[in-house]
C-alpha positions in Angstrom: 7.7 9.0 40.8 10.7 6.6 40.7 10.4 6.7 37.2 10.9 10.3 37.0 14.2 10.2 38.8 15.4 7.5 36.5 14.5 9.3 33.4 16.0 12.3 34.7 19.3 10.8 35.8 19.5 8.8 32.4 21.1 11.7 30.1 24.0 12.2 32.7 24.6 8.8 33.6 24.5 7.9 29.8 27.0 10.3 28.8 29.2 9.4 31.8 29.1 5.8 30.6 29.7 7.0 27.0 33.2 8.7 28.2 34.1 5.4 30.3 33.3 2.8 27.6 35.2 5.0 24.9 38.2 5.3 27.1 38.0 1.8 27.9 37.9 0.5 24.2 40.3 3.1 23.3 37.9 4.6 20.8 38.8 7.6 18.4 39.1 11.1 20.2 36.1 12.6 18.0 33.9 9.6 19.8 35.4 10.8 23.3 34.4 14.2 22.3 30.7 13.6 22.3 30.6 13.3 26.1 30.4 16.7 27.9 32.4 15.5 30.7 35.3 15.1 28.2 35.6 18.7 28.1 35.9 19.1 32.0 39.3 18.9 33.8 39.9 15.8 36.0 39.8 17.8 39.2 41.5 17.4 41.7 44.3 15.8 39.8 44.4 19.0 37.5 43.2 22.6 37.7 39.6 23.1 37.0 38.9 24.1 33.2 36.6 27.4 34.3 35.6 28.1 30.8 34.4 24.5 30.1 32.6 24.5 33.6 31.1 27.9 32.9 29.5 26.7 29.4 28.0 23.6 30.9 26.6 25.5 33.9 25.1 27.9 31.5 23.5 25.1 29.4 22.1 23.7 32.6 20.8 27.1 33.7 19.0 27.5 30.2 17.6 24.1 30.6 16.2 25.1 34.0 14.6 28.2 32.7 13.1 26.3 29.9 12.0 23.7 32.4 10.1 26.4 34.3 8.6 28.1 31.5 7.2 24.8 30.2 6.1 24.0 33.6 4.1 27.2 34.0 2.5 26.8 30.8 1.2 23.3 31.4 -2.6 22.6 30.8 -4.0 21.5 34.0 -7.6 21.2 32.7 -7.7 17.9 30.8 
């Protein structure tokens, strides 16, 4: 069960670390743009970017729906 949490957190943590490392080494802007966190505003220092936040929430909702559908279709008779 612990592996599930680690594997589930890996994409978010990895993309966050991608942005931090890209900022640290002063990588080109196109490399920084690969992280989804680069498209969100640094709240509360600036006003929220509602469009980017809505797109990310929509992608997350689509992933949840796909996961639920896959979960219901799993084969329990192995």
